C-alpha positions in Angstrom: 9.6 13.0 9.1 9.3 16.8 8.9 8.8 19.0 12.0 6.1 17.5 14.2 2.7 19.1 14.1 1.1 20.3 17.3 -2.5 20.1 16.2 -4.8 17.9 18.2 -5.8 14.7 16.4 -9.5 15.6 16.0 -8.6 19.0 14.6 -5.8 17.5 12.5 -8.3 15.0 11.0 -10.7 17.8 10.1 -7.9 19.8 8.5 -6.7 16.8 6.5 -10.2 15.9 5.3 -10.8 19.5 4.1 -7.8 19.4 1.7 -7.1 17.2 -1.3 -6.2 13.7 -0.3 -3.9 11.2 -2.1 -5.9 8.9 -4.2 -3.7 5.9 -3.5 -1.5 5.4 -0.4 1.0 2.6 -0.1 2.5 1.7 3.3 5.6 -0.3 4.0 4.7 -1.7 7.5 8.1 -2.0 9.1 9.2 -2.4 12.7 7.0 -5.2 14.1 10.0 -7.4 15.1 11.9 -4.5 16.7 8.8 -3.4 18.6 8.5 -6.8 20.2 12.2 -7.2 20.9 12.3 -3.8 22.7 9.7 -5.3 25.0 11.3 -8.6 25.5 8.6 -10.4 23.6 8.7 -12.9 20.7 8.8 -11.2 17.3 5.4 -12.7 16.4 3.8 -10.5 19.1 5.0 -7.5 17.3 3.2 -8.7 14.2 0.1 -9.4 16.2 0.1 -5.8 17.6 0.8 -4.6 14.1 -2.5 -6.0 12.9 -4.2 -3.6 15.3 -2.5 -0.8 13.4 -3.7 -2.3 10.1 -7.3 -2.1 11.4 -7.0 1.4 12.6 -5.3 2.8 9.6 -7.7 1.1 7.3 -10.7 2.6 9.2 -9.1 6.0 9.1 -8.4 5.9 5.4 -11.9 4.7 4.7 -13.4 7.4 6.9 -11.4 10.2 5.2 -12.2 9.1 1.7 -8.9 7.7 0.4 -9.7 5.7 -2.7 -7.1 3.0 -2.4 -4.8 1.7 0.4 -2.1 -0.8 -0.4 -0.3 -2.5 2.5 3.0 -4.3 2.1 2.2 -7.3 4.2 4.6 -10.0 3.1 7.4 -9.7 0.5 8.8 -12.2 -1.9 12.0 -12.1 0.2 10.2 -12.7 3.5 9.9 -16.4 2.7 13.6 -16.7 3.6 12.8 -15.8 7.3 13.0 -18.5 9.9 10.3 -21.1 9.2 8.5 -20.7 12.5 8.2 -16.9 11.9 6.8 -17.5 8.4 4.3 -20.0 9.7 3.3 -17.6 12.5 2.8 -14.8 9.9 0.6 -17.0 7.7 -1.5 -17.9 10.7 -1.9 -14.2 11.6 -2.9 -13.4 8.1 -5.6 -16.1 8.2 -6.8 -14.8 11.5 -6.9 -11.2 10.0 -8.9 -12.3 7.0 -11.5 -14.1 9.2 -11.7 -11.4 11.9 -12.0 -8.4 9.5 -14.4 -10.1 7.1 -17.5 -8.5 8.5 -15.9 -5.0 8.8 -14.7 -5.1 5.2 -18.1 -6.2 3.8 -20.1 -3.9 6.1 -18.1 -0.8 5.1 -18.2 -1.3 1.4 -14.5 -2.0 1.1 -13.2 -4.1 -1.8 -10.4 -6.4 -0.8 -7.7 -6.9 -3.4 -4.4 -8.8 -3.3 -1.2 -8.5 -5.4 1.8 -10.7 -5.6 2.5 -14.4 -6.1 -0.6 -15.3 -4.2 -0.5 -18.9 -5.4 2.6 -19.4 -3.2 0.5 -18.8 0.0 -0.6 -21.9 1.9 -4.1 -23.1 1.1 -5.5 -22.2 4.6 -4.6 -18.5 3.7 -5.5 -18.6 0.0 -9.0 -19.9 0.6 -10.3 -17.2 3.0 -8.5 -14.6 0.9 -10.2 -15.7 -2.3 -13.6 -15.9 -0.6 -13.3 -12.4 0.8 -12.0 -11.0 -2.6 -15.0 -12.6 -4.3 -17.6 -11.5 -1.8 -16.3 -7.9 -1.7 -15.7 -7.7 -5.5 -18.8 -5.5 -6.1 -18.1 -3.1 -3.2 -17.6 0.5 -4.4 -15.8 2.0 -1.4 -12.1 2.1 -0.8 -9.9 -0.7 -2.3 -7.8 -2.3 0.3 -4.9 -4.2 -1.3 -2.7 -6.6 0.5 0.7 -7.1 -1.1 1.4 -10.8 -0.4 4.5 -12.7 -1.5 5.0 -9.4 -3.4 8.1 -7.9 -5.0 8.4 -5.0 -7.3 11.1 -6.6 -9.4 9.1 -9.8 -9.6 6.1 -7.8 -10.8 8.0 -6.0 -13.5 9.6 -9.3 -14.7 6.2 -10.9 -14.9 4.9 -7.9 -16.9 7.9 -8.0 -19.3 7.3 -11.7 -19.9 3.7 -11.1 -20.7 4.6 -8.4 -23.2 7.3 -10.6 -24.8 4.8 -13.5 -25.1 2.2 -11.1 -26.6 4.7 -9.8 -29.1 5.7 -13.4 -30.0 2.1 -14.1 -30.8 1.9 -11.1 -33.0 -0.6 -9.3 -30.7 1.5 -6.2 -30.4 4.3 -4.4 -32.1 7.4 -4.0 -29.8 8.3 -0.8 -31.7 5.1 0.8 -30.4 5.1 -0.3 -26.8 4.3 2.5 -24.3 3.8 2.9 -20.6 0.1 2.0 -20.7 1.0 -1.4 -22.3 3.2 -2.2 -19.3 0.9 -0.8 -16.7 -2.0 -2.9 -17.9 0.1 -6.0 -17.1 1.1 -5.0 -13.6 -0.7 -6.5 -10.6 -1.9 -3.0 -9.7 -3.7 -2.5 -13.0 -7.0 -0.8 -12.5 -6.0 1.0 -9.3 -5.5 4.8 -9.1 -1.9 6.1 -9.5 0.1 5.8 -6.2 0.4 9.3 -4.8 2.0 8.6 -1.4 4.3 5.9 0.0 4.8 5.7 3.7 7.5 3.7 5.5 7.5 3.3 9.2 10.4 2.4 11.7 12.9 5.1 10.6 14.3 3.1 7.6 14.6 5.2 4.4 14.4 2.7 1.6 11.8 1.2 -0.7 12.6 -2.5 -0.3 11.3 -3.7 -3.6 7.8 -2.1 -3.2 5.8 -0.7 -6.1 8.9 0.2 -8.0 7.1 1.3 -11.2 4.2 2.9 -9.5 6.1 5.2 -7.1 7.8 7.1 -10.0 6.0 10.3 -9.1 4.8 9.4 -5.6 5.6 11.5 -2.6 7.6 9.6 0.1 7.1 9.9 3.8 9.4 8.3 6.4 8.4 8.1 10.0 10.3 6.9 13.0 7.2 5.2 14.5 7.4 1.4 14.5 4.4 -0.1 12.8 2.6 -1.3 15.9 2.8 2.4 17.2 1.6 3.8 13.8 -2.0 4.7 14.5 -4.5 7.4 13.3 -2.4 10.4 14.5 0.8 9.3 12.7 -1.2 8.5 9.6 -2.8 11.9 9.6 0.6 13.5 10.0 1.8 11.8 6.9 -1.3 12.8 4.9 -0.8 16.4 6.1 2.9 16.3 4.9 1.6 15.1 1.5 -0.9 18.0 1.4 1.8 20.5 2.1 4.0 19.5 -0.8 4.0 20.9 -4.4 3.9 18.1 -6.9 5.5 19.2 -10.2 5.9 16.0 -12.2 9.0 17.5 -13.9 7.5 20.9 -14.5 8.4 24.2 -12.9 6.4 25.8 -10.1 5.2 28.5 -12.5 3.8 25.8 -14.8 2.1 23.9 -12.1 0.3 27.1 -10.9 -0.9 28.1 -14.3 -4.5 27.5 -15.1 -3.7 25.6 -18.4 -1.3 23.2 -16.7 -1.9 19.5 -17.8 -4.1 17.8 -15.2 -1.4 15.3 -14.2 0.8 18.1 -12.9 -2.0 19.2 -10.6 -2.9 15.7 -9.4 
């Protein structure tokens, strides 16, 4: 991360709330296992403590007015982890969906999920689908859980959909554009991703939202995910607000009154 801020958390939150917020924040929640190992605990305890960070960051994002929050909860590659860890993660996910149900519904949050959700065990899919259905008409923040998700897998699926549509004569391959592809991504209908955060000090994307992050700002923090709470989140948002987003233009163009809206987003 950049130079640490010295503003008190309450003052920092007021400062962040007074400035333009990212519409859509994606978070790679990394470091649960290391957090537990540093404390001589089983890795699953790190994931359990990480669920507290999920709750706190979600509450903060909702309070600030972020439109969409997408959390990388379980990747396509995570299925290759030891079976006992995968089983423990699935049980924690089920517990989260049940324990947070009232808070999600009471706060007008719409729960969304992206990824190969059909691969999840039934005891996870059923509460997930119930909560998605029951929150579908909520108009507050969209909370998206990326489950059995991979960016390459998402792009491959979209490419297959386009190829099948072309084979059926529903579209002309010569006239495909970015909107055609985006409409077939799992994130279709969500705001553009403005900010990607990764915790634990790692500086890589790990197959997360590969298409969507094309013009996103990136924020890497050394905090392990179980230690990533409101103050760390606010620091990342403050970093975002201090950056100039040019979208390929020059600074002079961005600051002109007639600049295309996307350059000022």
